[in-house]
C-alpha positions as CSV (number, residue, x, y, z in Angstrom):
1,X,96.5,58.3,82.3
2,X,98.1,59.9,79.3
3,X,97.8,58.1,76.0
4,X,100.9,57.9,73.8
5,X,101.1,57.7,70.0
6,X,101.6,54.5,68.2
7,X,104.2,54.6,65.4
8,X,103.1,53.0,62.2
9,X,104.9,51.9,59.0
10,X,103.1,51.0,55.8
11,X,104.7,48.2,54.0
12,X,103.5,48.5,50.4
13,X,102.3,52.0,49.6
14,X,100.2,51.0,46.5
15,X,96.5,51.1,46.0
16,X,95.3,49.7,49.4
17,X,98.3,50.5,51.6
18,X,99.1,54.0,50.4
19,X,95.8,55.1,48.8
20,X,97.7,55.4,45.5
21,X,95.2,56.3,42.7
22,X,97.8,55.6,39.9
23,X,97.9,52.0,41.1
24,X,94.1,52.0,41.2
25,X,93.9,53.2,37.6
26,X,95.9,50.2,36.6
27,X,93.3,48.0,38.4
28,X,90.4,50.0,37.1
29,X,89.3,51.0,40.6
30,X,89.0,54.3,42.5
31,X,90.4,55.0,45.9
32,X,87.4,57.2,46.6
33,X,85.1,54.2,46.1
34,X,86.8,52.2,48.9
35,X,85.7,52.0,52.4
36,X,89.2,52.9,53.4
37,X,92.9,52.3,53.0
38,X,95.7,51.6,55.5
39,X,97.0,55.2,54.9
40,X,93.6,56.8,55.5
41,X,93.0,54.8,58.7
42,X,96.4,55.6,60.2
43,X,96.3,59.2,59.1
44,X,92.9,59.9,60.6
45,X,93.6,58.1,63.9
46,X,94.6,60.6,66.7
47,X,96.9,58.0,68.4
48,X,98.8,56.9,65.3
49,X,101.8,58.6,63.7
50,X,102.9,57.3,60.3
51,X,106.7,57.2,60.5
52,X,107.7,55.1,57.5
53,X,106.5,53.6,54.2
54,X,108.0,51.3,51.7
55,X,107.6,50.1,48.1
56,X,109.8,48.5,45.5
57,X,108.2,50.9,42.9
58,X,109.9,54.3,42.7
59,X,106.8,56.0,41.4
60,X,104.7,54.8,44.4
61,X,107.4,55.9,46.8
62,X,107.5,59.3,45.2
63,X,103.7,59.7,45.3
64,X,103.5,58.5,48.9
65,X,106.3,60.9,49.9
66,X,104.5,63.8,48.3
67,X,101.3,62.8,50.1
68,X,102.9,62.7,53.5
69,X,105.4,65.6,53.0
70,X,105.8,67.5,56.3
71,X,104.8,64.5,58.4
72,X,108.3,63.4,59.3
73,X,108.1,60.1,57.6
74,X,111.2,57.9,57.0
75,X,112.0,54.9,54.9
76,X,111.1,56.1,51.5
77,X,114.5,55.7,49.9
78,X,115.5,52.5,48.2
79,X,118.1,50.3,50.0
80,X,119.3,47.5,47.7
């Protein structure tokens, strides 16, 4: 049986969702000290493909987009 890939979207790409250290700095915490984030778990899993991410914050969206550049991720633009 061939395993397919699950497609994942991260809703809220801040400190825990997107492993965003700038958000962690505001909280006084380091991403590197965490057991893991949603982004790290999805990114390392061979059966998961990150296809979208969202945030109301333009800075978080830009940092997440830079992190996943080249991974064919959608949903980073703001749709008001």
